[in-house]
N, C-alpha and C positions, 0 to 999 in steps of 0.2 A: 248389517246389524248382527255381526257375530263378534261379541266382545272378547272372546277367548281365542279366536282364530289367529294363529301366528304365521301360517304358511299355506300355500296352495298346492304343495306336493301331494300327488294323488290324482291330479288332473293332467298328468304328463301325456296321457294317451290321446287327448282331444287334439285333433288336427285342423278342424274347421268348425265355424259357427255361423248360424243364420242370425235372425233378429226377431224380436217380438214387440208388438205394440202395446202389450199389457204390462207384464211384470218388470220389464226392463226399459219401458218407455221408448222403444225403438232402438235401443243400444244392443250391439252384439256383445259388448263387454260392459258390465256395470259393477264396479268395485266400490262399495260405499259403506261408511260408518262401521268399519271393522277396527276396533280400538287397539288391538295388539298386532295387527297384520303388518309385517316388516318387509315382505318380499312377494313378488309376483312370479318367481322363477318356476312355479309349477305349470305355467302356461307356455313354456318355451317350445312346445310341439305345434302350437298354432301357426299355420303358414298361409301365405297368399292373401287374397283380399277377403275382407269381412263386409257383409252387406249393411250392417248397422253401424251406429256410432260407438265411440269409446268414451266412457265416463269413469273417472277415478276421482272420488271426492270424499272428504271428511274421514281420512284414514290417518290418525295422528302419529302412528309409528312407522309409516311407510317412507323409506328413504330413497329408493330407486325404482325404476320401471323395468328392470332387467327381467326378461321372460317374454317380452313383447317384440323382440328384435325381428322375428320372421314375418310379422304382419306387414304387408306391402301397401295396402290401401284400405280405406274405410268408406262406409256410407254415412248416413246421418240419422240421428234419432228424431223423435217427433217434434222436438224444439228446433230442429234444423242444425244442431251441433254435430260436427264430425268428431271433434275432440273437445272434451271438457275436463280440465285438470284443475281441481279447486279444493281448497280447505285442507290440504295435506301439509301439516305444520312443519314436518322435518324433511319433506321431499327436497333433495338437493340437486337432482339431475333428471333430464328427460332423454338421456342417451339411449334408453331402452326402446325409443320410437325411431331409431335411426334407420329402420328398414322401410319406413313410409316413403313412397315415391309418387310424383306426379300430382294430379288434381284431386282435391277432396270436394265433395258436393256441398258440404256444410261449413259451418263457422269453426274457428279456433278460439277457444275460451281458456285462458290461463289466469286464474285469480285466487287470491287468498292463500298462497303457498309461501309461508313465512321464511322457509329455508332455501328457496330456489334462487340460485345465483345467475344462471344463464339458460338459454333456450336451445343449447346444443343438443342435437338429436332430431330437430325438425328441419334440417338443411335440405332434405329431399323433397319437401312439399313445394310444388310449383304454382298452384292456383287454389283459391278457396271460394266456396259459395257463400251463402249467408244464412243466418238463423231467423227465428220468428221475431227477434228484436231488430232485425235488419242489420246486424253486425256481421262483418266478415272476420275481423280480428278484435279481440278484447283482451288486453293485457292489463290486469288491474290488481292493486293491493298485494303485490309481492314485495315484501319489505326489504329484501337484500338483493333483488334482481338488479344487476349492473349493466347488462348488455342484451341487445336484441339481435346480435349477429347470427343466432340460430335460425332466423327467418330470412337470411340472405338469399335463399333459393326462390323466394316468391318473385314471380315475374308477371308483367302485364296488368290487366284490369281486374279489380276485385268487385264483386257484385254488391257488397254491403259497405258499411262504414268501418272506420278505424277508431278504436278507443284505447288510449294509453293513459291510465289514471292511477294516481296514488302509489306509485312505485318509488319509494323514498330514496333509493340509491342509484336510480337510473340517471346517467349523465348525458346520454345522447340517444338518437333514434337510428344510428347507423345499423344497417341490416335490413332496412325497409326501402333501400334505394332502388330496388327492382320494381316496385309498385308504380304503374304508370297512371292509373286512375282509380277512383273509388265510386261506389254507389252511395245511396242515401241510407244512413244508419239510424240509430235510435233518436227519436225526436227530430228527425229530418236533418241530422248533422252528418256530414261526410267525415269530418275530422273532429275528434274531441281529445284534447291534450290537457289534462287537469291534475293538479295536486301532486306533481312530481317534484319534490323539494330540491333534488340535486340536478335536475335537467337544465343544461346550459345552452343546448343548441338543437335546432330542428333540421340540421343539414341532412339527416337521413331521409327526409322527404323530398330530396332534390329531384327524384325521378318523376314526381307528379307534374302533369302538364295539361293544358287545356282547361275545360270547364268541369266544375264539380256540381252535381245536382243538389247537394245539400249544403248546409252552412258549416262554418268553422268556429269552434269554441276553443280558446286558449286562455286558461285562467288558473290562478293560484300556483304558478310554477315559480317559486321564490328565487331560483338561481338563473332563470332564463334571461339572456342578455341580448338576443337578437332573434329576428324571424327569418334569418337566412335559411333557405331550403324550401320556401314557399313561393319563390320567384317565378316558377313555371305555371302557376295557377292564374288563369286569365279572367275567370268569372266564377261566382258561386251562387247557389240557390239560397233559400231562407229556411230557418228552423220552423218546425210545425207549430210549437206551442206559443212562443213569444214573438215570432216573426222576425228575428234577427238573422242577418246573413253573416255578420262577423261579431263575435263577442271576445274581445281581448282586454282583459282587466285583471287587477289584483296580482300582476306579475311584478314583484316589488323592485327588481333591478332592470326591467325592460324599459328602456327610455326612448325607443324609436320604432317606427313601423317600416324602416328602410328595407328590410328583407322582403317585404310584401309588395310585389309589383302591381297588384290590383288597385286601381284608383278607388279611393274611399267613396267618391260620389257616384260610382258605377259598380258597386259591389254586387248588385243583383236585385232581386225583387224585394228583399228585406231591408232592415235597418242595420246601422253600424253602431255598436255600443263602445264608445270611447269617452274619456273624460273631457269635459269642456274646460278650457283654460282661460283664465283672466289674471294675467301676471301683474304684480304690484311694482312700485318703484324699488329698484335694486334687484329685480328679477327679469328674466327673459325666457322666451320659448322658441323652439324651432318648428318649422313646418313639418307636419306628420309626427310631431313629438307627442308623448303621452303625459308630460308633466312640465311644470315651470321649473326653471333652473335658477338657483341663487347666483347672482353675479360674482360674489366673493366678498370677503370681509372688507376689502378696501377698494371696491368698485361701486360705481354709481350708474343708474340708468333711469330712463323715464318709464312710466307705467305703460302696460300693454305692448311691450316691445317684442316683435317677432322677427326672426331672421331665417334665411334660407338654410337648409341642411349643410351646405358647403361653406357657409360664412363662418369666420372666426368669432369667438366671443368678444373680441375687442371692438367689433363693429356694433355691438349692442351695449356693452358695458365699458365705461371709461375707468381706467386704473388711476387712482391717486398716486402722486409721487411719494417716495418713501418718507418724506418729512411731512406728509399730509394725511388726514383722516377724512372719511366720508362725513358729511353733515348728518344731523339727526334725521332729516327727511330722505337721505341717501340720493339726493338729486345733484349735489355738487361736492367739491372737496374743500377742506379748510386746513389751516396750519395745525400740526400736531405738536403743540408745545410740551405736553407731558412726555411724549415719545422722545423728543430731543433731549430733555432733561434726564430721562431714564437712561438713554443710551450713553450720555456723557458720564454719568455716575458709574454705570456698569463698566465702561471701557477703562475708566480710571482704576476701579477696583481690580479689574482683570489684569491691567498692566503691572500693578504692584504685586499681585499674587503670582503672576507668571515669572516675574524677575526673582521673587523670593524663592518660589519652589524650584525654578530652573537652576538657580545658583546653589540650591541645597541638595537636590535629588539628581541621581544619575543612574541609568540602567547599565550595568556592567557585568561582564562574564569573568572578570579578572579575580574577584575576591571569592575564593573557594571553588573555582573551576565550574561554576554554573551561573546561569543568568539570574541576577537578583537586583533589586532596587536598593541602592545605597544612598547615603546622605553625608554631607559635609566632607567631601573628598578633598584632601589637602596633601601637597607634596611633603615628603619627609626630608629633612636636612641631615639629621643624625640620630642614631640610636646607640647608646652606650651606657654602661653602669656608672653610677655616681655614688660616692661614699655617703651613706646616710639617707639616700633616696631610692635605692634600687636601680632598676633599668629605666632610663629617661629617654623619651622620644621628643625630639625637637622638630617642629614644623618650619617650613620655609616662610610661612606667613601666619598671621593669627588664625587659629582654628575655629574660633567662634563658638566654643562649647562652654557649658556651665555644668557643675555637678548637680545642681538642683536638688531633687528629693531623694537621690541615691548617692551613696559615697562613690560608687563605681558603675560603669556601664560597659556593655559589650563593644568590642572594637575589632575592625577588620584591617588587616595589613596585606599588601601585595607588592611584589617587585623588589623586596628588600634583599633577595638573594640568600636569605637565611631560612632554612627549613624549620627552624625553631621559632621563627617569627611570623612567616607568611601563613595566613589563615587557610585551613583545610578542614575536612570533615572531622579529623581527629584533633585539631588544634584550634582552640578558640580562646582568645585573650580578652582581658578587660582593661580599663584605664581609669585613671583619676586625674582630674585637672589640677595642675600646679601653677599654671600661668597662662598668659594669652597665647604662647607658642610652645608650651611645655606640658607633656602628659607623662604620668608615671604608669608604666605597663605592669599589669598584674596578671596572675594566672586565672584560670576559669572560675576558681572559688573566691577570687578577690585577694589572694595572698601575694606576697612579694615574689618576683621572679628571681631565679638563681641562675648563675652561670654568666660567662662573658659573652652576652648577646650584643652584637654590634652590626651596624649597617649605616650606609650613607646615601641611600636611595630608596625609591619606592613611594607608595602612597598609603595614607591612612584614611579610613572611612568608618562610618557606623551603619548598622542596619537602618533602613528607612525610618521606622517608627522611633527608634532610639535617637537617631540623629535629629529628627524633628522635635523630639521631647527635650533634648539637651542643647539644641541650637537656639539662637536668638538671644537678644539682650534682656529686655524687661520681661517679656513673656515668651514662652516656648513657641516656636513656629507652628507646632502641632495645634496650638490653641487658636491663634488669630489668622493664620493663613487660610484655613477652611472657611472662617467667617467672611473674609474678604472675597474668596472665590464664590461662596454661596450668594453673597450680596451682588456680585457681578452677574452671576447666572440669572438671578431673579430680575435684576434691572434690565438685562438684555433680552430675556425671554418675554417680558411683558408686552413690548410693542411689536414683536416679530410675529407676523400673521401670514402675509402673502409672499409670493416669490420675489417681488421687487424689494420689499423691506427685508426679506431674508437675505437677498443678495447684497443689499447695502450693509446690513448688519454683519454678514459674513466677511465682506470686504474690509470693514472697519476692524472686526475682530482679527482677521488675518494680518492686517497692518500692525495692530498692537502686538500680536504674538510675534510677528517678524522682528519688530523693533526690540521686543523683550529678548528674543533669542540672540539678536545681535549684541544686546547689552550683556547677556550672560556669557556669550562667546568672548567678547572683549574682556570681560572680567576674568575669565579663566585664562585668556591669552596673556593678560597682564600679571597673572599670578606668578610670583617669583619662582624661578627654577631652583632646584637644589644646587648648591655650589659644585657638587661632584659632576653633575650633568654638563655644566659649563666647562669644567676642566677636561672632561672626556671629549667634548667637541673640539677643544683646542688641540688636544694630543692626537686625536684622529687626523686632523689636518697635518700635523707634524709627521705622522706615519705615512700619510698619503704623499707628502713631499719627498720623503726619503726613499719610499718604495711605491711608486705610482701604480704599478700593476702587479699586485701580489699573485703568485701562481702556486698551485699545489705541487708539492714535491713528494718523493718517495718516503713512506713511513720509515722511522728509525733514525739511522745515523745522520741523514741529511737535514734533520730538523733541529739541530742544536742552536743555541742562542749565545751570541758573544756577551761577555759579562758587561761590556760597556752599554749595550742595549738594555740589559737588565737593570743596570744602575740608572740609566736615563729614565726608565719607567718608575723606579723607586723614588728617585729625587723629585720627579714631577708630582707624584701623588703622595709624597711623604706625610703631608699634613692630614691626609685622610687615612693612610695606612697605619700610622703610629705603631702600636704594638700588636696590630691585627695580623691574621694569618691568611693562608691560602683559601680557607673557607670564606673569607671576606673578599680576597683579591679576585678570585675566579668570577663570581657572579657580578660583583660591583664594578670591576675594571676590565678584566680580560674579555669576558663575553660581550660587553657593550662595544669594545674596540674591534672585535673580530666578527661580530654578528652579521655585518653587511656582506662579508666574503665567505663566512662559514668555513674558515680555515683555522689552523693553529696560530697562536700569537707569533711563533717563530717565522711562519710563512708570511705573515702580514708585516712584521718588523724587518724581515730580511734574514733568511736561514743561513746556517753555517754547518760545516762538517764537524761532527762530535770530536772532542778531545777528552772530555771527562764526563762520566755519567754521575748524576746526582741522585742519591737515594735519600728521601726525606719524608717527614710526616707533615700532612697538610695543616695540622693544628699548631705547628711550630711558628713562632713570630717571624713574619717575612723579613723584618729588619735584621734579625739575628742570622737568618739564612744568607742574606746579602753580605753581612759582615764576615761570616765563615768562608764564603766563596771568595771574597776579596782577599782575606788572609792567605788562602790557598793560592790564588792567582798571583799575588805579589811574591809569594815564596818561590814560584817557578819561573815567572816572567819579569819580575821587577816592575819597572815603569811601564812596560807594555801589557800590564795585567788586563786592560780592557779588551784585548784581542783574544783572550782565552775563551774557547767555545765550550759551553756546558749543555748537556741534555737534561732538562728538567721537565718532568711530565706535565706540570701545569701549563708550561709554555710550548712544549714540543708536541704534545698530543692535540689532535683536533677534538675539542670538547663537544662538538656536535656529532661525532661519530665514534663514541667510546667503544661500542661493540666491535667495530672494525679495528680500532687501536689495540684492543685486547686479543686480536687474532681470531675473532669469531669462535672462541673456545679452543684454539690451537696455540698453546703457549709459545711454541717455537716460531710462530708468525706474529707474535705481539710486538708492538713498537718498542717495548722495554727490552725484550730479548734481542731484537735486531740492532738496537743502538748499543747495548752493552757488549754484544759479541762482535761488533764491528772492529776490524783490525786498526781503525783509526782511534779507537777508544784506548786511553792510556791507563785508566783506573776508575775506581768508584769512590766518590766523596759522599760518605754518609754523614748527614747533618744531625748532630746529637746535642742534647743537654743532659742534665742529671737524671731526667725521667726516662730516657731511652725509649721514647714513644715509637720511633720507626721500627724497633725490633718487636713491637706488639702488633704490627700490621702485616698481613699475609703477603701483599705484593712487595713490601720491603724485604720480607723473608725470601721471596723469589729472587730479588735482586742480589741479596747476600749469597744465595746458593749459586747463582750464575757467576758472581764475582769469584767465589772460591774455586769453581770449576775452571773458569778462565785463567785464574792465577796459577792453578796447578798445571794446566796445559802450557802456559808460558814458561813455568819453571822447568818442565820437561824439555822444552825446546832449547832452553839455555844450557841444559845438561847434555843435549844431543841425543835424547832418547825418544824424541817425538816420532810417532809413526807417520807414514805418508798420509794416512787419513786425517790425522790431527793437523799436519801441515796444510792440507786442503781446506780444513774447517776454518783455519785462521789465516787464510791466504790474503794476498794484497787486496786492498779496498780502494777503489777509485784511482788506481795507479800510484798510490803512495806506499812507501815502504812501511812495514809494520814496526811500531815502536814497542819497547818492552812494556808489558802490562804489569803495573806495580801492585795490583790487588786493591784491598780495601783501605781507605784513609778515613780515620775518625776525626771529623772536622767539627770544631766548635767556634763560637763567635770570638773566642780569645786565642784561637790557634789550632794547629793540627797536632793531635796527641801523638801520632806516629812519629812526627818530626821533633818531638820534645817541646812543643809549644803548648800554650794554653795554661789554664789555671790548674795547679797541682791538686787543689782541693776538689775541683770539679772532676778531674780525672780519677781521683781516689773514690769519690762518691759513685761515679759511674761504674767503676770496677766492682765496688761492693754490691751494687744492684745487679750487675751482670752475673755475679757469682750465683745468684738464686733464680735468674731469669730462665724460663723454659720457652723456647721458640715454638713449641707445639701449641701454646696457648694464643698464638697470634690470631687476629680476627680479620674478617673481611665483610664488606657489605653484601657480597654475593656468596652464599654457601657453596655454590658450584666452584667458584674460584678457589676458595679455601681447600676444598677436597682435592682439586687438581694440584695445587701447590704442595699440600701435605703428601700426596702420592708421589710427587716428583722428588721431594726430599728423601722419602724412603727408597725410591729407585736409585737416586744418584749418590746418596750418602749412607744408605743402609739404615737410616732411622734418625730420630731427633736427638738421641744421645750423642751420636757422632758429630752432628752439626753444632750442637751445644758446646761440646768439647773443643771443636775447631774454632768456634767464635771466641770462646774464653781464652784459648791459646793465643789467637791473634791479638786480642785486646791486652792480654798479659804482655805480649811482645811490645805493643804500643806503649803500655805503661812503663815498661823497662826503659824504652827510649825516652819517655818523658822524665823518668827518674834520673837517667844519665844526664840529660840536658839540664835538669834542675840542679843536680849535684855539681855539674861543671860551673853553673852560674854562681852557686854558693861558694865554690872554691875560689873563683875570681874575686868575689866580694870579700871572702875571708882573707885572701892574700893581700888584698888592698888594705884591709883593716889590721893586718899583722897577726891574724889568728891562725888556728889549726884548720887545715883543709879537711873536708868530709872524706876525701879519697884515702886519707891516711888513717881514718878511724876504723 
C-alpha cells in the first residue's frame, strides 16, 4: 500500500528473511498494492532458502521480478501458497524466479496477470505441495499466457489439484507432461480445465496414469477438439458438491470422448454429465459422441441411427444420386427436376459465354513487353499509307470491331517489325473502323499518322475492356457476356450442395469448358494467316533445299551474297517489298527466314567470298538498291552478272549478334572493316539517290573512310611506293591474287556515275547537295559509335575538312566522267542529226 513507491533500492543489504504469521500472513516476501512500483531489483542480495511464501500481487506497474534471482527455495504462507503471483497487470516475465530449485511445500498460484505470456523462470521447480483450497497448481485468468513450458520441470505426483482456467490465448497444456498423478483439489476435482478459449489439446496431460481421487471437469473450452492426453487415467473419484465424476460439456467443437479411455459406465463413485442424444431423421450419432450429426444436404437416414466410432457415415446415411433430392421427410430420395433444368440452362449459358470470351480475350506478354489481358487479337495482312485515308491497317480476316460511342479507341500492335508501329510504353496508337477488315491508324491524340509506316505481318489487338466494348455486333460483348456468365453461375450454383453433385456439376462444367476451348482453338487455327507468312514458309523450304545444313562462317569477307541469290529473294517477295526499304525487309523477311538458325542470311542462303562492298542507307528503297547493283554487275560481268558477290550488311551481318559484328567496340574487328579490307574486295559501291542519305550515317562515313584509305594504299602499290608493312596489310586472302582496288563507285538505279552512266539531272542534283554537305553531321543510333568514327576520321584524315574535300573531289571526278559520257552521247546524236557536236563548242 505504497502508492508513490517506484523502487526497492535501499534494501540491497538484506541477505536473508524469516516469516511472520501476522503482518505478512506467513510470507517471507509480500509485495502488494504498490501502484507505482516497477522493479524488485533492490532485493537482489537475498540469497538461499526463505522459510515463508512469496506473494506478489496487485502491483499495476511491475513488469519483471528481477531481484529475486538468488532465492533458491521457499516455504509457504498461512494459505498454503509457496508462490502467489496475481493481479500484476503489466507483469511480462517470471524469469526473476529462475533460481528456485527442487520441491516447494505449498501451491503455485499464477492468476490475473494480464501481460504475462509465459511461465519461463519456474523451470527449476520439481514438486509442489498444496494450499488450503487443496490446489497444487492454479493458472487462471492470464489473458495473454500462451505456454506452460515453464512448468516442464515438474515431476512425479502432486498433492493437490490442477486448475487451468480462463487463459484466453493458451493453446495447449504442454509443459505438464512430467506430472504423474494428482490429489484432490477444490470441490474434490483433481483436474479442472475451464474457459480457455484457444485451448485445442490436452496432450500435455499424457503423463497422468492410474487413478485420480477427485473428479474431472472440462467445460467452456471453445477450441478443444479432442481429449487426447487423458488416456492414461483408469478411474476417477467424484466431486464433493454435485457428485459428478466427469463433467464434460459446453466445449463447442469437441465431438468425441475418444481420447478418454475411462469407460463411462465405470467412471467412479459419481455421475457422468454428458448430453443425452435422440437423433431425428436425416441425423446420426456415434457411440461415445457428444452430439447428433447432420447427415448432409443430400443424405437421408432413419431416426435414432447410431453407428460405431470406426464406421463410415455412409453406413448411417444414404447419399442421393446427383439427379435426386431428399424427400421432405428425409427418409428417401426423389427426382430433382428443378436441378436438372437449372443445370441444363446454366451449362448452355456457360458454353456460349466461354466461347464468346475465349475467342475475344487472350493473356499475352507480346503487346508492350508485359503480361496483359488483350481482346480481339487478329493477324495483320498489310499496313501502308493510302492517299486520302492516312495509314491503313488491313487484317487477314474480319476484325469484328465497331466504332460505337467513340470515334477512335486504343489499339495494340506487335510483331510488325516496325518500331514506329509496335506498342511500347512510349508508343500508343488509336484506330478508327473503316470496314470489316480495315482500320485507320491514328496517333495517341486521335490525329492522322505521318510517315511511310509499312508492315506485312504481326497482330493487332485492343486492351481487354476496350475490345469488349467495341467488339460484338448488335450489343457490345462487355454488356451481354457478363449477363450470360452470371446467369450460368447462378443456375449452376443453385443445385450444387454435396460432393456427388459437385463432382457431377464439375464434370459437366469441365466438359463444356473443354468443348468451348476446342471450339476456340479451332476458330483460331482456322483464322487465315497473313499472306506473307505463307510465302515465308515456302521460301524457307526453298532455302532448305538449296542449302540443307547452313553453317556459321568467319565474319567479314566470307559472308558475301551472290547477286543472283539477292534477286531470287527480291523477285519472290516483290509483291510485299514494293517500294519498301531495309527497315521493312529485315524484320519482315530476313529475320523470319534466319531465326531458326540464328545466322546471317548469307550463311543460310549460301555464302560467297566478297568481290564488292556495298555502302547503303537502310531507308533506301530495296528495289532501287537491287536495280543499282544489277547495273553495276552487268557492267563488269555482262550476262554472268548473277555470279557477282556483294557484301551487304543487312544480309552479311548476323542480325542476332550485332555487338559482335561491330567488333565489340573495336572498329578494326568489325565485320564492315574485315570485309572492306579483304584483298578479295575490289571496291565499294555506295548506293545513292538525290538525298545522299548514306553520307548522313556514321557507319557509312566509316565505310567511306576505309575506302579512301584502301584506295590510297592501292594507288601507292601501283606506283611502287608501298612499304613492306602496307604489302603485309593487303596481302593475299584465301590464296587468291589481289585485284586492283578501284575505290568508291557512286551507284544509282539508273547507272554508275563514275562510269558516265545514270541520269545527268540526278548526278547534278547530287553534286549540288554534296557541295554543302558536312560529314561531321553524320548520325548514329549509338553515341559511342559516332564518337569512335569521328575520332577515327580525325586520326586518319586530320579532320572533317580533309575528308569533306576528298569526297567532293572524288564526286567531282565522277561528275566529270558522267559529263564526258553524256557529251559523247550527245555528239553521236548530233552527228546523226547533222548538227554541231558539243566537243567543238
